VOGU-3710 file (C-alpha; in Angstrom, 3 decimals, decimal comma):
1> lseltavgpl> 27,717/40,163/57,849  27,792/38,229/61,131  29,841/35,472/62,712  27,360/33,076/61,124  27,584/34,411/57,564  31,250/35,432/57,289  33,209/33,307/54,831  36,375/33,362/56,925  36,752/32,622/60,640  38,663/35,837/61,375
11> dgryagrtag> 35,486/37,804/60,675  33,202/35,023/61,841  33,836/32,661/64,723  36,886/34,604/65,952  35,738/38,118/65,105  35,882/39,302/68,698  39,490/38,205/69,055  40,743/40,047/65,973  38,629/43,186/66,328  41,706/45,250/67,139
21> lrgtlseygl> 42,929/44,866/63,564  39,715/46,004/61,874  40,465/49,702/61,810  43,975/49,084/60,493  44,359/45,991/58,303  41,041/46,216/56,493  39,687/47,879/53,374  38,629/50,712/55,656  42,147/50,932/57,063  43,724/50,935/53,624
31> irfrvaveva> 41,480/53,776/52,464  42,157/55,675/55,697  45,901/55,527/55,183  45,646/56,297/51,462  43,758/59,480/52,335  46,361/60,316/54,968  49,236/59,884/52,498  47,540/61,928/49,742  46,822/64,763/52,164  50,351/64,612/53,600
41> wlrhlggvpg> 51,814/64,896/50,081  49,693/67,951/49,296  50,779/69,540/52,557  54,397/68,712/51,747  54,148/70,363/48,332  53,081/73,528/50,107  56,475/73,603/51,749  58,551/73,073/48,578  59,912/76,506/47,539  60,129/75,591/43,874
51> vaevpplsaa> 56,441/74,677/43,643  55,063/78,201/43,672  51,561/77,096/42,676  51,128/75,404/46,057  51,744/78,002/48,739  51,950/77,068/52,414  48,439/76,432/53,677  46,728/78,729/56,112  45,590/77,304/59,427  41,983/77,305/58,198
61> adavlgrlve> 42,785/75,430/54,986  45,018/73,003/56,794  42,247/72,339/59,291  39,927/71,276/56,448  42,442/68,689/55,363  43,109/67,755/58,964  39,466/66,995/59,567  39,487/64,686/56,568  42,402/62,718/58,033  41,909/62,871/61,797
71> gfgedvarqv> 38,135/62,708/61,489  38,172/59,945/58,898  35,222/57,589/59,295  33,187/55,003/57,482  31,185/57,712/55,721  34,268/58,867/53,798  35,335/55,274/53,149  31,907/54,570/51,662  32,218/57,644/49,454  35,473/56,222/48,114
81> kdvervtnhd> 33,884/52,835/47,444  30,969/54,501/45,654  33,350/56,391/43,371  35,422/53,242/42,811  32,371/51,511/41,382  32,529/54,083/38,581  36,311/54,438/38,164  37,143/50,773/38,747  40,336/52,161/40,274  40,696/52,325/44,034
91> vkaveyvikd> 43,444/54,951/44,338  41,881/57,260/41,760  38,669/57,066/43,755  40,542/58,331/46,815  41,900/61,254/44,805  38,433/62,199/43,567  36,876/62,075/47,030  39,595/64,287/48,491  39,018/66,785/45,694  35,289/66,763/46,420
101> hmkghaelep> 36,029/67,690/50,040  38,249/70,569/48,882  35,754/72,052/46,444  34,077/75,245/47,548  36,995/76,274/49,746  38,554/79,432/48,316  42,113/78,482/49,234  41,943/74,759/48,521  39,950/74,683/45,291  42,825/76,130/43,186
111> llefvhfact> 44,975/73,245/44,441  42,710/70,433/43,247  45,107/69,236/40,558  47,928/69,027/43,053  46,166/66,194/44,829  48,046/63,064/43,704  50,519/65,354/41,902  53,170/63,414/39,898  52,144/60,282/41,761  51,626/56,760/40,596
121> sedinnlaya> 49,195/54,678/42,585  52,053/52,769/44,149  53,509/55,958/45,594  50,377/56,085/47,704  49,925/52,357/48,245  53,410/51,476/49,405  53,320/54,195/52,035  49,774/53,334/53,110  50,630/49,670/53,609  53,808/50,511/55,520
131> lmlrealere> 51,843/52,816/57,835  49,143/50,179/58,262  51,712/47,589/59,280  53,436/49,972/61,660  50,170/50,733/63,413  49,191/47,062/63,601  52,586/46,144/65,013  52,596/48,911/67,604  48,993/48,519/68,731  48,372/44,788/68,477
141> vlpqmdavva> 51,146/42,462/67,396  54,085/43,579/69,529  51,996/44,018/72,706  50,623/40,489/72,270  54,100/39,126/71,606  55,245/40,870/74,785  52,384/39,278/76,713  53,375/35,824/75,470  57,027/36,381/76,354  56,068/37,651/79,814
151> avqglaveha> 53,825/34,642/80,437  56,564/32,190/79,486  59,108/34,117/81,558  56,663/33,884/84,455  56,558/30,100/84,125  60,350/30,030/84,021  60,813/31,949/87,252  57,896/30,353/89,097  59,084/26,831/88,342  62,819/27,482/88,294
161> evpmlsrthg> 63,439/24,956/91,088  61,050/22,222/89,928  63,237/19,319/88,730  62,136/17,522/85,580  63,394/14,558/83,620  64,654/15,641/80,227  63,926/13,613/77,134  66,166/13,502/74,093  64,915/11,363/71,215  61,918/10,759/73,478
171> qpaspttlgk> 64,050/8,836/75,977  65,136/9,754/79,538  68,112/12,122/79,599  69,990/14,339/82,065  67,481/16,166/84,299  66,687/19,854/84,054  64,049/22,010/85,697  60,668/22,891/84,318  61,539/26,565/84,696  64,785/26,210/82,740
181> emanvayrlq> 62,916/24,683/79,802  60,490/27,601/79,837  63,430/30,022/80,048  64,879/28,490/76,872  61,674/29,367/75,033  61,324/32,812/76,600  64,830/33,739/75,451  64,135/32,561/71,906  60,802/34,370/71,748  62,282/37,618/73,047
191> rqrdqvarve> 65,036/37,504/70,441  62,581/37,045/67,587  60,225/39,668/68,998  63,088/42,160/69,040  63,915/41,334/65,429  60,311/42,046/64,458  60,531/45,435/66,153  63,823/46,250/64,398  62,574/45,658/60,859  62,864/48,927/58,946
201> lmgkmagavg> 59,665/49,649/57,038  60,543/51,490/53,833  58,739/53,723/51,386  59,112/55,523/48,068  57,639/58,575/46,339  59,442/58,448/43,006  56,724/58,290/40,382  55,767/55,822/37,689  59,091/54,004/37,314  61,218/55,440/40,101
211> nynahlaayp> 62,971/58,194/38,127  60,849/61,268/39,033  59,981/61,628/35,345  56,736/63,566/35,835  58,122/65,581/38,748  61,055/66,824/36,717  58,927/67,485/33,651  56,802/69,901/35,686  59,468/71,373/37,984  62,952/70,604/36,612
221> dvdwpseara> 64,722/72,762/39,178  63,348/71,029/42,269  65,538/68,434/44,014  62,840/65,771/43,968  64,907/62,926/45,423  65,582/65,073/48,480  61,925/66,077/48,722  60,840/62,438/48,446  63,298/61,420/51,144  62,107/64,181/53,476
231> fvqglglahn> 58,481/63,278/52,834  58,893/59,545/53,453  61,017/60,091/56,539  58,482/62,606/57,782  55,950/59,775/57,846  58,274/57,851/60,147  59,445/55,437/57,454  62,837/54,738/55,906  63,314/56,073/52,384  64,210/53,644/49,615
241> pyvtqiephd> 66,010/55,623/46,866  66,242/52,767/44,345  62,843/51,612/43,153  60,741/50,884/40,092  57,042/51,689/40,058  56,849/49,816/43,333  58,836/49,817/46,518  60,225/46,284/46,113  58,789/44,939/49,390  62,060/43,455/50,631
251> claelfgavg> 61,363/44,986/54,027  57,980/43,271/54,135  59,667/39,951/53,418  62,022/40,680/56,317  59,088/41,497/58,580  57,094/38,384/57,758  60,212/36,273/58,103  60,742/37,655/61,600  57,102/37,220/62,647  57,183/33,724/61,188
261> rfntvlldld> 60,230/32,823/63,279  58,507/34,063/66,433  55,531/31,928/65,469  57,717/28,883/64,870  59,268/29,174/68,330  55,798/29,509/69,827  54,591/26,476/67,892  57,527/24,557/69,359  56,347/25,584/72,839  52,756/24,583/72,066
271> rdvwgyislg> 53,852/21,094/71,113  56,161/20,721/74,102  53,509/21,832/76,583  51,012/19,519/74,866  53,492/16,713/75,485  54,049/17,691/79,114  50,295/17,662/79,654  50,154/14,202/78,090  52,914/13,025/80,467  50,956/14,438/83,400
281> yfkqrvvage> 53,584/17,071/84,240  50,923/19,742/83,876  47,314/19,568/84,936  44,760/21,929/83,391  42,363/23,904/85,528  38,819/22,822/84,839  36,480/25,593/83,675  32,930/25,142/84,917  30,520/24,306/82,130  33,155/23,398/79,548
291> vgsstmphkv> 32,938/20,092/77,693  36,061/18,220/76,587  34,421/15,519/74,493  30,934/14,933/73,144  31,096/11,312/74,262  33,839/10,995/76,932  32,763/13,063/79,946  36,135/12,875/81,698  38,183/14,621/79,008  40,083/17,859/79,675
301> npidfenseg> 41,863/18,407/76,379  44,795/20,789/75,684  42,680/22,600/73,110  44,247/26,030/73,612  47,692/24,792/72,620  46,207/22,798/69,743  44,276/25,826/68,495  47,411/27,939/68,752  49,417/25,390/66,770  46,807/25,266/64,028
311> nlglanalme> 46,530/29,032/63,703  50,302/29,444/63,718  50,448/27,045/60,802  47,931/29,109/58,867  49,687/32,360/59,722  53,087/31,068/58,673  51,766/29,578/55,454  50,451/33,000/54,482  53,592/34,813/55,606  55,866/32,401/53,779
321> hlaaklpvsr> 53,968/33,205/50,594  54,026/36,929/51,307  57,777/36,837/51,945  58,466/34,791/48,814  56,067/36,552/46,441  56,176/40,229/47,308  59,837/40,914/46,356  59,207/39,439/42,883  57,622/41,674/40,229  57,942/41,503/36,456
331> wqrdltdstv> 60,089/44,279/34,986  59,107/47,634/36,449  55,854/46,345/37,968  53,085/43,805/37,679  49,865/43,623/39,666  50,434/40,324/41,469  51,474/42,077/44,674  48,204/43,997/44,865  45,913/41,095/45,642  48,501/39,444/47,885
341> lrnlgsalgy> 48,961/42,566/50,016  45,278/42,504/50,876  45,978/39,443/53,023  48,207/41,160/55,558  45,317/41,161/58,005  44,794/37,426/57,625  48,453/36,598/58,257  48,677/38,758/61,361  45,123/37,913/62,428  45,878/34,200/62,625
351> sllayastlr> 49,044/35,060/64,537  47,080/37,058/67,109  44,561/34,236/67,445  47,416/31,876/68,218  48,993/34,203/70,782  45,679/34,546/72,586  45,170/30,771/72,604  48,619/30,108/74,041  48,034/32,717/76,743  44,719/31,098/77,663
361> gigklevnrg> 46,378/27,721/77,819  49,214/28,959/80,009  46,652/30,496/82,341  45,106/27,069/82,956  48,334/25,199/83,746  49,073/23,685/87,150  52,286/21,791/87,829  51,846/18,176/88,925  54,861/17,571/91,169  53,811/13,991/91,804
371> aldadldnaw> 54,147/13,030/88,149  57,425/14,906/87,755  58,954/13,310/90,850  57,743/9,824/89,905  59,412/10,011/86,500  62,670/11,148/88,068  62,570/8,363/90,642  62,143/5,829/87,856  65,191/7,070/85,962  68,227/6,467/88,157
381> evlaepiqtv> 70,140/5,434/85,054  70,525/9,127/84,142  73,175/9,370/86,873  75,471/7,275/84,687  76,598/10,547/83,088  77,947/12,307/86,219  79,439/9,110/87,599  81,419/8,277/84,446  82,503/11,902/84,174  83,945/11,888/87,721
391> mrrhgveepy> 85,601/8,558/86,948  87,233/10,151/83,891  88,580/12,956/86,063  90,345/10,478/88,320  91,799/8,351/85,559  89,625/5,280/85,996  89,899/3,095/82,915  86,935/2,797/80,548  84,432/4,649/82,716  81,911/5,104/79,911
401> eklkeftrgn> 82,017/1,434/79,044  81,616/0,364/82,678  78,502/2,558/83,095  77,138/1,402/79,755  77,381/-2,231/80,834  75,766/-1,419/84,172  72,866/0,725/82,935  72,019/0,166/79,262  68,881/-1,928/79,019  68,949/-2,707/82,749
411> rvtresmqaf> 66,658/-1,685/85,560  68,578/0,735/87,808  67,386/1,687/91,288  68,645/3,980/94,021  70,090/1,013/95,846  71,863/-0,527/92,850  73,281/2,822/91,768  74,615/3,611/95,236  76,132/0,145/95,484  77,873/0,692/92,146
421> vhslegvpeg> 79,282/4,009/93,362  80,609/2,529/96,597  82,315/-0,253/94,643  84,368/2,151/92,530  88,118/1,945/92,753  90,331/4,944/92,135  87,691/7,516/93,087  88,300/9,500/96,316  85,895/8,746/99,159  84,659/12,345/99,203
431> dkarlaamtp> 83,601/12,156/95,564  82,023/8,756/96,166  79,948/10,221/98,987  78,881/13,121/96,789  77,875/10,802/93,947  76,068/8,412/96,291  74,018/11,307/97,695  73,080/12,515/94,227  69,562/11,842/92,948  67,952/12,369/89,553
441> gsyignaveq> 66,122/15,305/91,100  69,307/16,972/92,339  71,369/16,385/89,192  70,222/19,544/87,444  73,429/21,504/86,892  72,815/25,261/86,950  69,256/25,013/85,619  67,811/26,939/88,573  70,189/29,861/88,104  69,512/30,011/84,368
451> akai> 65,751/29,970/84,867  65,813/32,714/87,477  68,100/34,884/85,347  65,680/35,039/82,415
//
């Protein structure tokens, strides 16, 4: 397999950018965490007083199991895949490989049949997937989200005082600052990032249909719900006490909903920055050797923001399906979640691609003050808002209507606006002077303070 022969771009063209997920959200990663969960369950049984057949492990025996988990590598994963070709069952193959590694050890060999004890495959799978997601979030997704938030916050503070003409419905509106508009996005992104981090990943260890049937058949005096809770919580997950054969995946729907909302906010930024580049508000630093068009030599295209937008669309399409499908399972379990869960890496991989593209794009941006100032100077009509508002304060009749007649559809200049202000009756001279000195570039409210406070 190479970037030329891979079917999908995450393992092909973009393989280098998603390499951080390979050890976690891959077939290798799934097997690694399945082995870890099976071994952890065997170790846990050794600490259950009512399970006399599994005594606490000696340091030497525990080290054998530890090497299987901490020293897990592709050789063990390949052993599992080889066995799976015979069993046609992926979790059973994991059980058999673990048993093979225990054979020949005087203390561990009597415990072979306590590997996967009272477990259904989904006891192992649900915990493995939760641990996979936790690792991917902690190592890759959240750090990249933090980098995006920091980059946008940096734009907000750096350009807090750069006035910019707003556009509502695509038309000139009350001015803001470039930094304030970036602060809006940074705040939204941070909020969604925090919601991603707060999602509680859950797990179960309750047997074939969630009632501890096999557990209680073998050891009726053990408090299995308490043992399951302690085991799941010991893995750093929240315990779900009400389950069928599967943990119902509601928490995964919550997670993908939160990641999807972060992605939607970022997509909104991508499109806005694309538009600001089109207006000339941003220039893009030219990278030596790069080509913008195969036929138009002058082109410097906003490809990073376009690539980000496209990958965010792919990521969210996958996550919307994951969030809608995973909580739905016929009766006590069907297999439709199994094949869908194998696409966690794709959903988060496309997200990471997008984050990296946005960061590259932000790194190339240069503010074009000339274009920003020119647009403001051509939009004196936006001062109709503060003028009619001051007129309202002082009881001038029909202020809105007077400004509408003066500005709507008419060419307004500095000179004509100042003349209008000086002609006002019923407005104190001090307020007239303040309004006459106002410019589109100075009429920015508290935008600077908001941007700097982000």
